[in-house]
ZAMARGU-4260 file (C-alpha; in steps of 0.2 Angstrom, whole numbers, plus 5000, padded with zeros to 4 digits):
<rodrens>
0) 5165/4811/4866 | 5172/4807/4849 | 5173/4791/4839 | 5187/4784/4829 | 5176/4787/4813
5) 5175/4805/4818 | 5193/4810/4815 | 5202/4823/4825 | 5214/4836/4819 | 5227/4840/4832
10) 5229/4859/4835 | 5244/4868/4840 | 5242/4864/4858 | 5241/4846/4855 | 5223/4843/4860
15) 5212/4835/4847 | 5199/4847/4840 | 5183/4840/4834 | 5179/4837/4816 | 5160/4833/4814
20) 5161/4824/4797 | 5157/4806/4795 | 5167/4792/4789 | 5160/4775/4787 | 5163/4762/4802
25) 5170/4752/4809 | 5187/4758/4814 | 5197/4772/4805 | 5210/4776/4818 | 5209/4793/4827
30) 5222/4806/4825 | 5230/4809/4842 | 5246/4818/4847 | 5259/4804/4852 | 5267/4803/4869
35) 5286/4802/4868 | 5299/4792/4877 | 5311/4800/4890 | 5330/4798/4893 | 5340/4800/4909
40) 5351/4814/4913 | 5366/4815/4902 | 5376/4825/4914 | 5380/4827/4932 | 5371/4840/4942
45) 5381/4852/4953 | 5375/4866/4964 | 5384/4881/4971 | 5389/4884/4989 | 5377/4877/5002
50) 5366/4871/4988 | 5379/4859/4982 | 5377/4845/4995 | 5358/4846/4995 | 5357/4844/4976
55) 5370/4830/4975 | 5361/4821/4989 | 5344/4822/4982 | 5345/4822/4963 | 5351/4807/4952
60) 5368/4807/4944 | 5372/4806/4926 | 5374/4791/4916 | 5391/4787/4910 | 5397/4805/4912
65) 5401/4807/4930 | 5415/4819/4933 | 5416/4824/4914 | 5405/4839/4913 | 5406/4854/4925
70) 5390/4863/4928 | 5387/4881/4933 | 5371/4888/4941 | 5362/4904/4937 | 5347/4912/4945
75) 5331/4912/4934 | 5319/4916/4948 | 5319/4919/4967 | 5331/4906/4974 | 5330/4896/4958
80) 5343/4887/4948 | 5348/4885/4930 | 5361/4873/4925 | 5371/4877/4909 | 5383/4865/4902
85) 5401/4871/4899 | 5401/4889/4904 | 5393/4901/4917 | 5379/4912/4912 | 5379/4930/4915
90) 5368/4936/4929 | 5352/4945/4924 | 5357/4943/4905 | 5342/4933/4898 | 5348/4938/4880
95) 5363/4926/4882 | 5363/4913/4869 | 5362/4899/4882 | 5345/4906/4887 | 5337/4910/4871
100) 5346/4897/4860 | 5352/4883/4872 | 5363/4869/4865 | 5368/4854/4874 | 5364/4849/4892
105) 5356/4862/4902 | 5345/4862/4917 | 5334/4875/4926 | 5325/4875/4942 | 5313/4887/4951
110) 5303/4885/4967 | 5285/4881/4962 | 5274/4897/4963 | 5289/4908/4962 | 5294/4906/4944
115) 5297/4922/4933 | 5288/4924/4917 | 5296/4915/4902 | 5309/4907/4914 | 5310/4892/4903
120) 5306/4899/4885 | 5318/4898/4871 | 5318/4903/4853 | 5319/4885/4846 | 5303/4878/4839
125) 5296/4865/4851 | 5281/4853/4851 | 5275/4842/4865 | 5277/4824/4862 | 5267/4818/4877
130) 5272/4812/4895 | 5287/4801/4899 | 5296/4796/4914 | 5312/4806/4918 | 5323/4801/4932
135) 5308/4793/4941 | 5297/4809/4938 | 5282/4811/4926 | 5288/4823/4914 | 5282/4832/4898
140) 5294/4829/4883 | 5295/4842/4869 | 5304/4839/4853 | 5313/4852/4843 | 5305/4854/4825
145) 5321/4860/4817 | 5320/4873/4803 | 5314/4874/4785 | 5326/4881/4772 | 5326/4885/4753
150) 5336/4872/4743 | 5341/4886/4731 | 5359/4889/4734 | 5358/4907/4730 | 5343/4910/4741
155) 5344/4898/4757 | 5329/4908/4765 | 5325/4901/4782 | 5307/4897/4787 | 5301/4894/4805
160) 5291/4877/4806 | 5273/4878/4812 | 5269/4868/4827 | 5253/4859/4821 | 5257/4843/4812
165) 5244/4846/4798 | 5250/4864/4796 | 5268/4859/4795 | 5264/4845/4782 | 5256/4859/4772
170) 5270/4871/4775 | 5282/4858/4768 | 5272/4857/4751 | 5273/4876/4749 | 5287/4884/4739
175) 5299/4897/4745 | 5291/4914/4745 | 5307/4922/4738 | 5312/4911/4723 | 5298/4898/4723
180) 5310/4884/4725 | 5306/4869/4737 | 5308/4870/4755 | 5319/4857/4764 | 5316/4852/4783
185) 5332/4850/4793 | 5327/4839/4808 | 5333/4839/4825 | 5335/4827/4839 | 5336/4840/4854
190) 5323/4838/4868 | 5317/4847/4883 | 5308/4839/4898 | 5296/4849/4910 | 5292/4841/4927
195) 5290/4845/4946 | 5301/4838/4960 | 5301/4839/4979 | 5316/4842/4989 | 5316/4846/5008
200) 5297/4849/5008 | 5299/4862/4994 | 5292/4859/4977 | 5302/4864/4962 | 5298/4866/4943
205) 5312/4858/4932 | 5316/4862/4914 | 5330/4851/4906 | 5337/4853/4888 | 5346/4838/4880
210) 5354/4836/4863 | 5362/4848/4851 | 5354/4858/4837 | 5364/4855/4821 | 5354/4867/4811
215) 5352/4885/4808 | 5342/4896/4820 | 5324/4897/4814 | 5318/4916/4811 | 5304/4924/4820
220) 5296/4917/4836 | 5290/4925/4852 | 5300/4938/4860 | 5311/4933/4875 | 5309/4941/4892
225) 5324/4952/4889 | 5317/4958/4872 | 5300/4962/4880 | 5309/4972/4894 | 5318/4982/4880
230) 5301/4985/4872 | 5294/4991/4889 | 5308/5003/4890 | 5304/5011/4873 | 5285/5012/4878
235) 5290/5020/4895 | 5301/5034/4887 | 5287/5038/4874 | 5271/5031/4882 | 5259/5039/4869
240) 5269/5034/4854 | 5260/5023/4841 | 5268/5007/4835 | 5273/5015/4819 | 5283/5029/4829
245) 5291/5016/4839 | 5296/5006/4824 | 5304/5021/4817 | 5312/5028/4832 | 5317/5046/4836
250) 5332/5056/4838 | 5331/5057/4857 | 5343/5048/4869 | 5339/5030/4872 | 5328/5028/4857
255) 5330/5010/4849 | 5319/5006/4834 | 5309/4990/4838 | 5316/4981/4823 | 5333/4982/4832
260) 5326/4974/4847 | 5319/4960/4836 | 5318/4958/4817 | 5301/4951/4819 | 5295/4969/4825
265) 5298/4976/4808 | 5281/4968/4805 | 5268/4982/4808 | 5255/4969/4815 | 5268/4961/4827
270) 5273/4979/4832 | 5256/4984/4836 | 5253/4968/4846 | 5268/4970/4856 | 5264/4988/4860
275) 5247/4983/4867 | 5255/4969/4877 | 5268/4981/4884 | 5255/4993/4889 | 5246/4980/4898
280) 5261/4974/4907 | 5265/4992/4912 | 5247/4997/4916 | 5247/5011/4903 | 5230/5013/4895
285) 5229/5015/4876 | 5230/5034/4871 | 5212/5040/4871 | 5207/5058/4868 | 5198/5065/4883
290) 5183/5077/4878 | 5171/5087/4887 | 5152/5087/4884 | 5152/5102/4872 | 5167/5094/4862
295) 5157/5078/4860 | 5142/5087/4854 | 5153/5096/4841 | 5160/5080/4836 | 5143/5072/4833
300) 5138/5087/4823 | 5153/5086/4812 | 5152/5067/4810 | 5140/5067/4795 | 5152/5079/4785
305) 5167/5069/4790 | 5159/5052/4785 | 5153/5059/4768 | 5138/5047/4768 | 5122/5046/4778
310) 5125/5036/4794 | 5118/5044/4810 | 5099/5045/4806 | 5091/5049/4823 | 5097/5054/4840
315) 5090/5060/4857 | 5099/5068/4871 | 5084/5070/4883 | 5072/5057/4889 | 5079/5040/4882
320) 5097/5044/4876 | 5101/5035/4860 | 5110/5037/4843 | 5104/5027/4828 | 5114/5022/4813
325) 5110/5016/4796 | 5117/5018/4779 | 5107/5018/4763 | 5115/5001/4759 | 5108/4994/4776
330) 5091/5001/4772 | 5091/4992/4755 | 5096/4976/4763 | 5081/4978/4775 | 5069/4981/4761
335) 5075/4966/4751 | 5072/4955/4766 | 5054/4959/4766 | 5052/4958/4748 | 5060/4941/4747
340) 5049/4934/4761 | 5034/4940/4752 | 5040/4932/4735 | 5049/4916/4740 | 5041/4900/4743
345) 5039/4895/4761 | 5048/4879/4758 | 5062/4886/4748 | 5081/4884/4752 | 5080/4900/4762
350) 5064/4895/4771 | 5072/4896/4789 | 5081/4912/4785 | 5068/4926/4786 | 5063/4938/4800
355) 5073/4950/4810 | 5086/4944/4823 | 5090/4957/4837 | 5103/4957/4851 | 5113/4969/4862
360) 5132/4970/4860 | 5138/4974/4877 | 5157/4975/4872 | 5159/4986/4858 | 5157/5003/4866
365) 5165/5007/4883 | 5149/5014/4889 | 5131/5010/4884 | 5125/4995/4873 | 5124/4994/4854
370) 5108/4986/4849 | 5109/4977/4833 | 5096/4970/4821 | 5101/4959/4806 | 5092/4950/4792
375) 5098/4937/4779 | 5103/4943/4762 | 5102/4930/4748 | 5115/4939/4737 | 5129/4938/4751
380) 5122/4921/4758 | 5125/4929/4775 | 5116/4938/4789 | 5119/4957/4788 | 5116/4971/4800
385) 5102/4983/4795 | 5101/4995/4810 | 5112/5000/4824 | 5106/5009/4840 | 5118/5015/4854
390) 5107/5016/4870 | 5113/5023/4887 | 5102/5011/4897 | 5093/4995/4894 | 5075/4998/4899
395) 5060/4998/4887 | 5060/5016/4884 | 5078/5016/4877 | 5074/5000/4866 | 5058/5007/4858
400) 5067/5019/4846 | 5076/5005/4838 | 5061/4994/4836 | 5050/5009/4831 | 5062/5013/4816
405) 5061/4995/4810 | 5043/4994/4811 | 5040/5010/4802 | 5052/5005/4788 | 5042/4989/4786
410) 5025/4999/4786 | 5032/5012/4774 | 5038/4998/4762 | 5022/4989/4762 | 5012/5004/4759
415) 5023/5010/4745 | 5023/4994/4736 | 5005/4990/4740 | 5009/4973/4748 | 4997/4964/4759
420) 5002/4967/4777 | 5006/4952/4788 | 5012/4951/4806 | 5026/4940/4801 | 5035/4955/4794
425) 5037/4962/4811 | 5044/4946/4819 | 5060/4947/4829 | 5071/4933/4836 | 5080/4938/4852
430) 5085/4932/4869 | 5073/4933/4884 | 5077/4951/4889 | 5061/4959/4896 | 5065/4976/4890
435) 5068/4970/4872 | 5052/4960/4872 | 5042/4975/4880 | 5049/4988/4867 | 5045/4976/4853
440) 5027/4973/4859 | 5024/4992/4861 | 5031/4996/4843 | 5022/4981/4836 | 5005/4988/4843
445) 5009/5005/4836 | 5013/4998/4818 | 4996/4988/4818 | 4987/5004/4823 | 4996/5014/4809
450) 4990/5001/4796 | 4972/5003/4803 | 4963/5019/4797 | 4948/5015/4808 | 4958/5016/4824
455) 4957/5035/4826 | 4938/5035/4825 | 4937/5024/4841 | 4934/5032/4858 | 4948/5033/4870
460) 4942/5018/4880 | 4940/5008/4864 | 4957/5013/4858 | 4965/5007/4875 | 4956/4990/4874
465) 4961/4988/4856 | 4979/4993/4859 | 4980/4980/4874 | 4974/4967/4862 | 4988/4971/4850
470) 5001/4970/4864 | 4995/4952/4867 | 4996/4948/4848 | 5014/4954/4848 | 5018/4936/4855
475) 5014/4930/4837 | 5030/4940/4831 | 5042/4935/4845 | 5053/4920/4846 | 5066/4916/4859
480) 5083/4909/4857 | 5084/4890/4858 | 5102/4890/4861 | 5101/4900/4877 | 5088/4888/4883
485) 5099/4873/4880 | 5114/4882/4888 | 5103/4884/4904 | 5098/4866/4903 | 5116/4860/4901
490) 5120/4869/4917 | 5105/4861/4926 | 5110/4844/4920 | 5128/4846/4926 | 5122/4848/4944
495) 5119/4830/4950 | 5110/4837/4965 | 5096/4844/4953 | 5097/4830/4940 | 5104/4814/4946
500) 5117/4808/4934 | 5108/4792/4929 | 5092/4802/4925 | 5101/4815/4914 | 5097/4805/4898
505) 5078/4805/4903 | 5079/4823/4908 | 5087/4828/4891 | 5073/4817/4882 | 5059/4826/4891
510) 5066/4844/4887 | 5068/4839/4868 | 5050/4834/4868 | 5046/4851/4875 | 5055/4860/4861
515) 5050/4848/4847 | 5038/4856/4834 | 5029/4839/4833 | 5024/4839/4852 | 5005/4842/4854
520) 4998/4852/4868 | 4992/4837/4877 | 5009/4829/4876 | 5017/4845/4882 | 5007/4846/4898
525) 5011/4827/4901 | 5029/4830/4899 | 5029/4845/4911 | 5020/4835/4924 | 5033/4821/4922
530) 5047/4834/4924 | 5039/4841/4940 | 5037/4823/4948 | 5053/4815/4942 | 5064/4831/4945
535) 5056/4840/4960 | 5072/4851/4963 | 5071/4860/4946 | 5054/4867/4951 | 5060/4885/4951
540) 5070/4884/4935 | 5055/4875/4926 | 5042/4888/4932 | 5053/4902/4925 | 5053/4894/4908
545) 5034/4891/4909 | 5029/4909/4911 | 5017/4912/4897 | 5028/4925/4888 | 5044/4914/4889
550) 5035/4898/4885 | 5027/4905/4869 | 5044/4911/4863 | 5053/4894/4865 | 5040/4879/4866
555) 5031/4876/4849 | 5016/4867/4858 | 5011/4883/4867 | 5018/4896/4855 | 5007/4910/4848
560) 5018/4909/4832 | 5009/4901/4817 | 5017/4884/4814 | 5020/4888/4795 | 5029/4904/4799
565) 5039/4896/4813 | 5047/4885/4801 | 5053/4900/4791 | 5063/4909/4804 | 5079/4905/4814
570) 5077/4896/4831 | 5092/4905/4839 | 5099/4923/4840 | 5116/4916/4834 | 5116/4926/4818
575) 5117/4942/4826 | 5129/4936/4839 | 5140/4931/4825 | 5139/4949/4819 | 5145/4955/4835
580) 5160/4944/4833 | 5164/4950/4816 | 5163/4968/4822 | 5174/4965/4836 | 5186/4955/4825
585) 5186/4970/4812 | 5189/4985/4823 | 5190/4979/4841 | 5180/4982/4857 | 5179/4994/4872
590) 5178/5009/4860 | 5175/5027/4866 | 5159/5034/4858 | 5166/5045/4843 | 5180/5034/4838
595) 5168/5019/4840 | 5155/5027/4828 | 5168/5030/4815 | 5174/5012/4816 | 5157/5005/4815
600) 5154/5015/4799 | 5170/5008/4792 | 5164/4990/4796 | 5147/4994/4787 | 5157/5001/4772
605) 5167/4984/4772 | 5151/4974/4771 | 5144/4985/4757 | 5160/4982/4747 | 5158/4963/4749
610) 5140/4966/4743 | 5145/4976/4728 | 5159/4964/4723 | 5148/4949/4724 | 5135/4958/4714
615) 5148/4962/4701 | 5154/4944/4700 | 5171/4947/4707 | 5169/4932/4719 | 5155/4920/4725
620) 5149/4921/4743 | 5157/4908/4755 | 5148/4892/4760 | 5141/4890/4777 | 5154/4884/4790
625) 5152/4869/4801 | 5149/4873/4819 | 5164/4872/4831 | 5160/4872/4850 | 5169/4886/4859
630) 5185/4881/4868 | 5184/4877/4886 | 5196/4888/4897 | 5205/4879/4911 | 5209/4890/4926
635) 5225/4887/4934 | 5225/4883/4952 | 5237/4897/4956 | 5228/4911/4947 | 5222/4919/4963
640) 5203/4916/4961 | 5194/4914/4977 | 5184/4897/4980 | 5167/4899/4972 | 5162/4882/4969
645) 5155/4868/4980 | 5171/4858/4977 | 5182/4872/4982 | 5172/4878/4997 | 5168/4861/5004
650) 5182/4849/5000 | 5177/4831/5005 | 5186/4816/5011 | 5202/4813/5020 | 5214/4826/5012
655) 5229/4824/5024 | 5232/4811/5037 | 5241/4825/5047 | 5225/4835/5050 | 5215/4819/5056
660) 5216/4809/5072 | 5226/4793/5072 | 5210/4783/5067 | 5212/4790/5049 | 5224/4777/5044
665) 5216/4762/5053 | 5207/4749/5041 | 5201/4731/5041 | 5211/4718/5049 | 5215/4701/5041
670) 5203/4688/5047 | 5207/4669/5046 | 5205/4659/5036 | 5204/4672/5022 | 5197/4690/5020
675) 5210/4699/5010 | 5199/4698/4994 | 5186/4708/5003 | 5196/4720/5014 | 5206/4728/5000
680) 5191/4731/4988 | 5181/4737/5004 | 5195/4749/5008 | 5198/4757/4991 | 5179/4760/4988
685) 5178/4768/5005 | 5192/4780/5001 | 5182/4785/4985 | 5166/4787/4994 | 5174/4798/5007
690) 5177/4811/4993 | 5158/4812/4988 | 5150/4829/4991 | 5137/4830/5004 | 5124/4834/4991
695) 5129/4818/4981 | 5127/4807/4997 | 5111/4815/5001 | 5104/4812/4984 | 5110/4794/4984
700) 5103/4790/5001 | 5086/4797/4996 | 5085/4784/4981 | 5094/4769/4987 | 5082/4755/4993
705) 5083/4752/5011 | 5085/4733/5010 | 5099/4734/4997 | 5117/4730/5000 | 5122/4747/4994
710) 5111/4755/5008 | 5120/4745/5021 | 5137/4748/5014 | 5136/4767/5013 | 5128/4766/5031
715) 5144/4757/5037 | 5155/4770/5027 | 5146/4785/5035 | 5149/4777/5053 | 5168/4775/5048
720) 5169/4793/5043 | 5162/4799/5060 | 5175/4789/5069 | 5189/4795/5059 | 5185/4813/5064
725) 5182/4808/5082 | 5196/4801/5092 | 5186/4798/5108 | 5185/4779/5107 | 5198/4769/5097
730) 5191/4753/5104 | 5174/4757/5097 | 5181/4761/5080 | 5190/4745/5079 | 5174/4735/5084
735) 5165/4745/5070 | 5178/4740/5057 | 5176/4722/5063 | 5157/4722/5062 | 5158/4729/5044
740) 5170/4716/5039 | 5158/4702/5047 | 5143/4709/5038 | 5152/4709/5021 | 5158/4692/5023
745) 5141/4686/5028 | 5134/4693/5011 | 5148/4685/5001 | 5149/4668/5009 | 5131/4665/5016
750) 5119/4675/5006 | 5127/4676/4988 | 5137/4660/4990 | 5151/4667/4979 | 5165/4658/4990
755) 5165/4643/5001 | 5169/4647/5019 | 5188/4648/5020 | 5190/4648/5001 | 5199/4661/4990
760) 5187/4674/4982 | 5188/4687/4968 | 5191/4705/4974 | 5180/4711/4959 | 5165/4699/4958
765) 5158/4702/4976 | 5157/4721/4972 | 5148/4719/4956 | 5136/4707/4964 | 5133/4720/4978
770) 5129/4734/4966 | 5114/4724/4959 | 5109/4716/4976 | 5091/4722/4980 | 5088/4728/4962
775) 5092/4746/4965 | 5086/4759/4952 | 5097/4762/4937 | 5102/4779/4944 | 5109/4771/4960
780) 5119/4757/4951 | 5126/4771/4939 | 5135/4778/4953 | 5147/4763/4952 | 5147/4759/4933
785) 5147/4766/4916 | 5129/4767/4908 | 5124/4772/4890 | 5108/4780/4883 | 5104/4777/4865
790) 5094/4791/4856 | 5087/4786/4839 | 5079/4796/4826 | 5070/4793/4810 | 5071/4805/4795
795) 5054/4812/4800 | 5061/4818/4816 | 5053/4805/4828 | 5065/4803/4843 | 5066/4789/4856
800) 5078/4785/4869 | 5082/4769/4878 | 5096/4761/4889 | 5109/4752/4879 | 5113/4739/4894
805) 5102/4730/4906 | 5113/4738/4920 | 5129/4749/4921 | 5146/4741/4918 | 5154/4741/4935
810) 5170/4734/4928 | 5177/4743/4912 | 5190/4733/4903 | 5202/4742/4890 | 5199/4733/4874
815) 5215/4726/4866 | 5209/4731/4848 | 5206/4749/4854 | 5223/4750/4862 | 5231/4743/4846
820) 5222/4755/4835 | 5227/4770/4845 | 5245/4764/4845 | 5245/4759/4826 | 5240/4776/4820
825) 5257/4784/4824 | 5272/4772/4825 | 5280/4784/4837 | 5267/4781/4850 | 5272/4768/4863
830) 5261/4773/4877 | 5242/4776/4877 | 5236/4787/4892 | 5219/4785/4898 | 5215/4803/4892
835) 5219/4797/4875 | 5209/4781/4876 | 5193/4789/4883 | 5194/4804/4872 | 5191/4791/4858
840) 5181/4779/4868 | 5170/4766/4859 | 5156/4760/4870 | 5151/4742/4868 | 5135/4732/4873
845) 5129/4714/4871 | 5130/4710/4852 | 5114/4709/4842 | 5115/4695/4829 | 5134/4692/4832
850) 5148/4696/4844 | 5163/4707/4844 | 5177/4704/4856 | 5171/4694/4871 | 5153/4695/4867
855) 5152/4714/4865 | 5149/4725/4850 | 5152/4743/4847 | 5135/4752/4850 | 5137/4763/4835
860) 5136/4748/4824 | 5119/4742/4831 | 5107/4740/4817 | 5092/4752/4814 | 5076/4748/4822
865) 5058/4752/4818 | 5053/4769/4823 | 5046/4770/4841 | 5031/4781/4834 | 5017/4769/4831
870) 5011/4779/4817 | 5028/4779/4808 | 5033/4765/4796 | 5051/4770/4795 | 5067/4764/4803
875) 5076/4775/4816 | 5095/4776/4817 | 5106/4780/4831 | 5108/4799/4832 | 5117/4800/4849
880) 5125/4790/4862 | 5125/4798/4879 | 5138/4791/4892 | 5134/4792/4910 | 5151/4791/4919
885) 5150/4785/4937 | 5155/4793/4953 | 5166/4778/4957 | 5175/4772/4941 | 5182/4754/4941
890) 5195/4750/4927 | 5202/4733/4925 | 5221/4732/4923 | 5226/4727/4905 | 5241/4719/4913
895) 5232/4708/4925 | 5241/4692/4928 | 5250/4693/4911 | 5268/4693/4913 | 5271/4695/4894
900) 5261/4711/4892 | 5271/4727/4888 | 5269/4738/4903 | 5273/4754/4894 | 5258/4752/4882
905) 5245/4760/4894 | 5248/4774/4906 | 5235/4775/4921 | 5237/4793/4925 | 5234/4801/4942
910) 5220/4811/4934 | 5212/4812/4917 | 5198/4821/4908 | 5185/4815/4896 | 5180/4829/4884
915) 5162/4833/4878 | 5157/4841/4862 | 5154/4858/4870 | 5172/4859/4877 | 5168/4854/4894
920) 5175/4839/4903 | 5172/4825/4915 | 5187/4823/4926 | 5193/4809/4937 | 5206/4807/4951
925) 5215/4791/4955 | 5210/4783/4972 | 5221/4767/4971 | 5223/4750/4964 | 5221/4732/4971
930) 5236/4720/4968 | 5237/4701/4969 | 5253/4691/4972 | 5254/4673/4976 | 5238/4670/4987
935) 5236/4687/4994 | 5228/4704/4989 | 5236/4720/4994 | 5232/4738/4988 | 5240/4755/4985
940) 5231/4771/4988 | 5233/4790/4985 | 5226/4805/4994 | 5232/4821/5001 | 5246/4821/4989
945) 5254/4806/4996 | 5254/4787/4992 | 5250/4773/5005 | 5251/4754/5005 | 5238/4743/5013
950) 5240/4725/5019 | 5226/4719/5030 | 5239/4708/5039 | 5244/4725/5047 | 5226/4732/5047
955) 5232/4750/5043 | 5238/4761/5029 | 5256/4765/5029 | 5263/4780/5020 | 5275/4777/5006
960) 5290/4788/5003 | 5287/4787/4984 | 5273/4799/4979 | 5273/4792/4962 | 5271/4774/4968
965) 5255/4771/4958 | 5262/4777/4942 | 5273/4762/4941 | 5265/4749/4930 | 5264/4731/4938
970) 5258/4715/4932 | 5251/4712/4950 | 5238/4725/4947 | 5220/4719/4947 | 5210/4735/4945
975) 5211/4753/4947 | 5198/4764/4955 | 5195/4783/4951 | 5184/4796/4959 | 5174/4808/4948
980) 5179/4825/4954 | 5168/4835/4942 | 5149/4838/4944 | 5147/4834/4926 | 5144/4816/4922
985) 5136/4815/4905 | 5146/4815/4888 | 5137/4814/4871 | 5142/4808/4854 | 5132/4814/4840
990) 5129/4806/4823 | 5123/4813/4807 | 5108/4805/4798
</rodrens>
């Protein structure tokens, strides 16, 4: 979750990337990509042969151009259509200008799921401008970015615009690379629209081009499909040729230099990339020399002479199979790290950058694992690898040579320099691999023994006892990766069956207490007992982490590491994992053994060159970069993956009325004198409840108080679900619906006295009253309302958490100021989608010492409070706000009963996502909305890909022919209801103290 005072820089894909800087509140506007506006078809659509009648009868006609433009159709996919204005396109000729450089009206269609690769790509430069309505369809609109050109008349060099707004702004400031004159942007009004339609039960993808490009064609860009096929032909005719050979061409028949296929392929880097892409398309593996065993041994023997510098320092081909690599530079860096730890103040600027960090790289070599250990080098201000060991297997025996070499290097340095030996010099940070820990413990014990001259004088039995004691002491030099612990915890928290969503804040607080260096052993034991009692379903997970060996590595309260030393070493293995990334970026992955060793040597040489250049004063080391969470990859529904999640394997609810019995569409019948304000809300919440997973329902029923309204409501809903899947008794089903209606009206009129008998009631008020009836626990109420958890921290690190509200917000209103702020940031923005609104959501609570907008103030503006630790006299500030997003999300319409409101300003999407800082999302699907007109409530619902209307006068849901019915804004709308389709429910916003 990101706040407006944490601005976002849109990336090339249009999604705001996080920037974790701080700007003072209250409301600098967030940067968001603007949605655009759409236009209707500027031309008439005509088909061919038998398709003509179908097209003309189902698609809208042009505006003011009927009969003026003749259209031709070309196949761009199986049974697909493309419409090009003015002339016919050549069959199977994607290089035609109309395909690569469309100008004027053009339309292409392809059946959904049968589209060919790049069927709608062009060589103009486009950027998405958001979603618009296009001929009654929800469409993405993209704008042409034109072209940059040098304003020097004798130069006129063209430059392809970059798609990112900030990058393009910077690009406009840069001079021409040829003559250093200014660049001028030629703008363009051309647009494309991308959307889906349905005709005769068949879904089609549609691409439309509108407008004329009155500017030169921008150079560069991606290859077209025809150009890629031309590259494939060159690769097939000479499949083991290098990119350089293909760029040059040969004298054989059919040879075409790559630059003649596209001028962009004159770039060596682009040619290498396209070669690899072509090989992947054709299923051709990159050329690899196949060598027998004797040849490999000969290559290893000749390797040292070829490299001209010591690199492979140890090896074994029997027993544990390993190859060990270290240059003199790497050995020097290792020694410097020990000396600097011995000489530096424990509270200096590099106090948390000592010790060894070790991890296995599983991607660099095609076979085997590359074990890497790195240390922090103060000259380079970076972590640097000091030893590589390739191992064939990942057991203790194969890891021991690696740790043995490091331990012996430390012992040798200490003895040579006459330093006092300390166990901290053998300390390693690694993940929780049993083989790594076991190998480290064995070599730790051997290193201690090597420093003790009395050991040899002991009897064999005494030596064994002494060595076993040293193995236990190895825990004093082993730290686990805290990042791996939190990754595991995040997966646990995202499963509502293990950690109820309303309790995830408390769960997170307890875990942070466990990993805090300020937690005493007594407090740690209490926290563990609380976790076991409050979250019984995590017993197995918690027991794994509480194993003595693991607990000592991750939890300070039970750690064998001295507290002073613990503050001087990293808490994660990220430094060495970053080294993996640098190595992969430099020379690639999936290497064969001999070429991989050579590339590994080149990488070390490059690091040594950096070291030498910095030491000579040629440049200063780069400052530390801010952390950026990894991108979250969204899998396409049609990528062929089998169902492997609960949601995929066990879809819930009423997916398609055609697969249910006739009871599926029956609902509550209007009851005189008035029941519509109950019936519609009751129906729309039922449809949301029907989508809950079995685990979510079971967890809910375990905690909901038996005498509460929610317990009775969900009981009635469960009975209705049974009847909907059992068509044996229609009469009993109708009786049950009537009984449910009677019970609800009794609550509303007699118990809560919200409405006088026969009076008009509010469709919202009775639901919010029902949620709190019987005083259910917070985690139950949070199924139906947004809840916030405030985490405060003082500068001493004392952390406390508390709920921001007395109870969750069942009805969330879109604040006028937030809507205007989003719109005002970009004058081209006319519509704010819920995805945009909640990506920059500002949570509010009851104001303290004042009020903001209807008695609520932004939570991040709440004042500091005295620290919760009674021994601390400081004030604690808000360090994080955790948002618990409900299972049933109720959003009040911004246009409720306001005939003057601009209906285009907010777009209630069929689905939207709320991003978290780690790249994951909370996702929602629209269930329906309640409408009010005159003196009567009705509703519109959506499930199974269809829209339905419900009027309790009829007592049933009626399918509507317009599948986009709910996307049309309406001042009659009272509120919208969404179902949370993701297991994930928590989103956090962090603040820097």
